C-alpha positions as CSV (number, residue, x, y, z in Angstrom):
1,M,22.5,-6.5,0.2
2,Y,21.0,-6.0,-3.2
3,P,19.1,-2.7,-3.6
4,Y,17.1,-4.1,-6.6
5,P,16.5,-7.8,-6.0
6,I,13.8,-8.1,-8.7
7,Q,14.4,-6.9,-12.3
8,I,12.1,-7.6,-15.2
9,G,13.7,-6.1,-18.2
10,P,14.2,-2.4,-17.7
11,L,11.8,-2.4,-14.7
12,A,13.5,-2.8,-11.3
13,F,11.8,-3.2,-8.0
14,S,13.5,-1.9,-4.9
15,L,13.5,-3.9,-1.7
16,Y,12.0,-0.9,0.2
17,G,9.1,-0.7,-2.3
18,I,8.4,-4.4,-2.0
19,M,8.3,-4.2,1.8
20,V,5.9,-1.1,1.6
21,A,3.6,-3.0,-0.8
22,C,3.6,-6.1,1.6
23,G,2.7,-3.8,4.5
24,V,-0.1,-2.1,2.6
25,M,-1.5,-5.6,1.6
26,A,-1.3,-6.8,5.2
27,A,-3.1,-3.7,6.5
28,L,-5.8,-4.1,3.8
29,A,-6.3,-7.8,4.7
30,L,-6.5,-7.0,8.4
31,F,-8.9,-4.1,7.9
32,S,-11.1,-6.2,5.6
33,F,-11.1,-9.0,8.1
34,S,-12.1,-6.8,11.0
35,A,-14.5,-4.6,9.1
36,P,-17.7,-6.8,9.7
37,R,-17.1,-6.7,13.4
38,R,-17.2,-2.9,13.3
39,G,-20.3,-2.8,11.1
40,L,-18.7,-2.1,7.8
41,S,-18.8,-4.1,4.6
42,P,-15.5,-5.5,3.3
43,A,-16.1,-3.6,0.0
44,V,-16.3,-0.3,1.9
45,A,-13.1,-1.2,3.8
46,R,-11.2,-2.0,0.6
47,D,-12.3,1.3,-1.0
48,S,-11.4,3.4,2.0
49,C,-8.0,1.7,2.2
50,F,-7.4,2.3,-1.5
51,R,-8.2,6.0,-1.1
52,M,-6.0,6.3,2.0
53,V,-3.0,4.8,0.2
54,L,-3.6,7.0,-2.8
55,A,-3.9,10.1,-0.6
56,G,-0.7,9.1,1.3
57,L,1.3,8.7,-1.9
58,L,0.0,11.9,-3.3
59,R,0.7,13.8,-0.1
60,S,4.2,12.4,0.2
61,R,5.0,13.5,-3.4
62,I,3.7,17.0,-2.7
63,W,5.7,17.1,0.6
64,C,8.9,16.1,-1.1
65,A,8.4,18.5,-4.0
66,T,8.4,21.5,-1.7
């Protein structure tokens, strides 16, 4: 199995990173789709998902640094 299936010049994308990105996009689509049924606007759902992903990345970097 190739650990870096996509390389564009010096930039290499790992398979793990691609799968994480696909999972985040699927969660965003699902949450945006179900937001109106819960009384939220899709824009609020997208903003909150973006903040949650950003907070998760930041928290994981802090956790790994300690």
